[in-house]
N, C-alpha and C positions, 0 to 999 in steps of 0.2 A: 491408408483412410485417412484425409485433412479436413474433416470435419467433423465437429462433436456437436450432438444434439444436449440441448438443455431443457427440453422438457417443463416439468412444473416449473421451474426457474422464469421459464417466460412465455408462460401459459397464454399470459394475455397479450402477444402478440403475434404478428403474422408470420415471422421469421425465427425459428425455434433453433436456429444451429448457427455457428459463426465457424469461419472458414480460415483453419489455422494451416494453409498451403506457405509453403514457407519458411516456419518455423519449426520442421521436425529436426533440424542441427540443433537446435540450443534443449539444454535441460527442462527448462518449465514446459517449452512448447513438446517437447516429447514425451513428458508425465502426462499431459493432459491428454495427450492424443491417445495414448496407450491404455490410461486407465481413468477417463472421466476426472470432469469438476473434481467429484467426490474425493480426488486423490490429492487434491491439492489446496491447502489452507482453508478448508469449506466452513468449518464454524467462522473463520474470519470474514470468510467473502460474505456469508450469510450476514453477520453481524453490521459489516460495513455497506450492504443492501439496505437491509430494517432501517438504520439509521438515516439513509440516505431517503430513503422512502415517506418517514416521517418527518423529515426536515421540510418547512416550507421554505427554507434558501437551499435549493438542489445543488449546492457548487462543491464538488470532489476534486483534491489535490491526490495526486498519484505520486509521491513522491520517491524514487527509486522503480520505478514503473518497468525495466526488463523489457520482455515484451508485448506487457500491456495488457495480462489476462483482467486486473481489477477494472483496469477503465474499459477495456473491451466490454465486459458482462455488463459493468455497471449501467454504461452505457447504452445498452438494450434494454435491461432489466428496469431500470428505473424511468419513468416519463419526464420530460420535460428538464432534463439532468445536463448540466453543462460540468466536462469533466477539464482539466490540467493536468498532464502529464510529464512528468518531469524523468528522461533517460539520458545520461550524457553519451554512454559509451554505444562509438558510433556504429558498428553491426546490429548491435540490439535495436537503439533508435531506427535504422533503415528497416529491419523487420517487422518494427512496431508501426512504423510509417504506410507500409505496405498492405500490413494486414487490416489498418482501418481505411485503405482505397478498396480493399478486396472485399470488405463486408457491409461497404459502402454507410460506414458512420460517417454523420458529419458534424457531432455536437461532443468530437474531444479533438483538444488541442495541444500538440503534441511540441515540449521544450528542449532540444539537444543539450541542455545544462544539469550541474551537480549545486543541488543546494546545502549551504553549509553555514560556517558563523560569520563569513563576511565574503566580500565582491572580490575577483578579480582571476586569474588564471589558477588551476592547481593540476595534479599527476594524481590520475586515476590508474592502480594498479591491475591489469588485467591479470584475475587469477588462473592459475595453470591448472587447477582442481575442478572448476565450475567456473560456468557462465553466469550464474546465477548468487556468485560471492566477489565478483570486483568490489574493489574498494577504495575510498581517497585515503583508507589509512596504509600506510608503509607497514609491510609485515603481520598484517591481517592474515592474509594465504601466501603462500608462495606466487610468487607471480612469473609470467610469462613473458611479460610485455609493459610498460609504462605509455601513458597518452595522454597528453596535454589537455584538458576542455575546461570550459566557461565554467566558473564559478558565481551565486550570488545566495541571496540571502531570502527566508520567505516573506517578510517583512516588507524590502525591497521589490519583490516580484508582485505582491500586491496593492501596489502601488499605482499598477497600470493595467491589473486584470482585475478579475471577481474576486471576493471575500469567501473565503471556504468553510462552509460547514461543517464538511468531516475533509480529515488526511487522513491519508496512510504513508506509514513512512516505513522504509523498510532500504536501506542505505551500508549494510553492511558493517556497524559498530561506531558508525556518525551520526546514529539517530540524535544524538543529546546535542551534537553541533545544530544540526537542523532546527531542534526545535529552541536553541539561544538566539539562532538567526533572525527567530520568528517572536521573539518573547513581547516585543511590542504588541504586535498583531494579535497574538495569542491572550494576552491580557485584557484587549477591548474588543475581540471577536468573539472569545471563549468559542473556538470551534473544537469536536468532539474528535479524538487524533488516536488511531490504530497505530501501534509501533511494535518492531520487531524489537525484544529484548535479548539479548546472548547472557549467559550464564557466566559470571566470572570475568566479564568485558566492560557492560554498560550500565548495569543497574544502579551502581553508587553514581557514575555522571546524570543519569537521568531524574534519580532524587534530587539531585541540589539543582537540577535547574529548574524541574517540576515544584520542587514544595513551597516555594512561595506563591505559586498559582490556585493554592487550594483547589487543586484538581483529584478527584475519587479514582482510585484506581481498581479495575478488574483484570483477572485473568482468564484470557480465551482456553477456557480449558472445560469441554462438556462434563468434568466430575465434580468443578465447583464453580460453574458458569453462575454470576448475579451476585457471589463473596466478593464483597468489596474489602479492597487488602491495603493494612497501613504502609507496609513496604511493598517496593517493588524487586520481584525476587525471579530471576531466570531459570528455565527449568533445563537440569542438569542434562536431561536424558534427550534434550533438543526438538523432542515430540508436538508440544505445544508454546512456540516460543513468542506467540504475539499479545498484546496485551492492549485494554482498553481506558484510555486515560479520558474522562468526563467533566465536563464545569460542575457538574452537578452529581450527586445521588440519583443511582436510576433507578424508577420503579422495578418491582418484578416482574408485572406484564411485560415489562423490556425483552427481559430475558427470554420471558415464555415465548414471546413472537419470536425472537430468533433463534429456540430451540425448535419449535415445530417448520418455522422455515425452513431450518440444516433438515430436518427430517424429512420435510417433502419438497424440495426442492433439489437435491441432491442425488 
């Protein structure tokens, strides 16, 4: 079976499925096809969709898109959205591109480029463990291959593209570099940022780059959803790795909406 039903998630659309033919060989594709969207970062996805639905500027940047789960679902679930997705690894970008075409989605713009704190050419270390843990950081995971990829910055990308209201960053330990490369944009546009935080690896660097921006931090863990944190601290169990960085404190009603959508939509 190569399609998944999105039921409540896409109740207001005619096509309530996404076809994932060709993605079965990837860890993300296999997980979603075997166990459904509820098995893959569903609270984070619910948060992302809720933010976009409430935003007047529905522009989403999916940085470290892999095969595009976030991009594909958001493109279907949020009316009038524009998605810019960034995935530098050739085979993953090819699968993602095929899924966009297969599902007849015309509001996703895929960029085969990595984002960091400078422009140029970088080495991408292809993980020997999982195609969901490729990284620009040498030694992050044992590598089976190294490929050269184009490297750009968030600020530079936004000179020729729409300004995002919501950004998702999952780049396997280089998230602080992505934010640093977009610091001027973030200061002026104040987007919401959903970011993976790796315990013992990225907390200090994230605090350093974010502290001057006066953002509010929320851990996306249903056990403490909506509780603002003064310090970014990764989950050592790796079960709840994602955080929401907000340009202002969020009302309790927002997190109520996220929780309700998470319960009903997945």
